[in-house]
Steps between C-alpha positions, in 0.01 A plus 500: 500500500532297816198302390658437165824365664293279727310363194827437315642334808189283524530400136867421541430283805218322314735447198768356733241271665386384159859437390567298821179310447592415138850396600365291790252329264773432243733363758220287648408366153869421432520323834184306429629400156832389657310308767281326236807408298675366811189302579486354145863405523440340837214296371707392198779395731261318729351317199853395391582374850175304520559343156850403602375354830235302317752360250736412781243267658345351180472120511552281193370144523652224284451123483814298556517132396742215551340175397788255455604326819750242603648344809682818598264775394133570505273715296231763560242724355506837677380854470789732571478878567791633295395858577588751770185503713252256648226352285156419639305235299162641406364217286624155402334298218611159379409251233629152435442353154257788444286424810489758781657366821558627856848595600494333841778257594273189479379582140849585379647180657207293360566599136866414549437164668755235409757767392651555845400865499361661815251779439475811723202736527508838330220738574402869501643697787833331497799734517828439317788718612767631267732224378286239680284230349207276580505138388225346295672162469795332673663213314724332749837351400481126470661209326316341203584200298658632184206380283257702719678836485391603147131395538478688834660812341262478205196467732607797716564706186153411367337589830660843511417560130136418569486722811416872459515725803416868473595719791384862546697683762543852633773716641509714819351778282207281387628478143399167349687277266471137399705205385404161359675164514494367151785257463592371163830329446667438166668207665300195384671263744544230233678244708 
C-alpha cells in the first residue's frame, strides 16, 4: 500500500507540474501577445510622429513676379519657399522662346538686355530656407519718360511670358517636388 501511495503522490506531483507548466505557457503567450501589440502600437505611433515631422518641414516653392516699376518701386522675379522647411534645388531647366538656355546670371541678363533687368544665377544645390527667396531678376526702381513706361512694361511682360523655368527640389526627407514658371497675364497692356 505504501508503494501505491507513493505512486499516487508521484502522479499528483506530475499533474501539478503539468498544470504549472500549462499556466506558465499560457501566461507567457499572453505576455508575448501583449508585447507584440505594444510593439505594433509603438511602431504606429512612431510612423505618425515621423509623418508629422516630415510634413512640418515640407518646402513649397512658388514663383513671385512684380514686373511694373516706377521711380519709387522696383520689380522682381523670385522663387519663394512658402513652405515650412528648407528646399534644396535638384535640377533647374530653362527655355526662352522654346530654346533651352542656361540659368547663369550672364545668360539671364543677356536675354533681358535693354529692359533694365539684372539676372541672377540659379543652379542645383542651392538652398532656399522657409519663407526665404532667391532672385532670378531684379528690376531696379527708376524714372522713365512717360512715353517709355508702357513699352518697357510690355517688353518685360513678353520676356517673362517667353521664359519657362522648371525647378525640381527636395526636402530634408529627400521627397522631391517641382514647380514651373509659366507666366501668362490677361493684362494686354494696351496703352
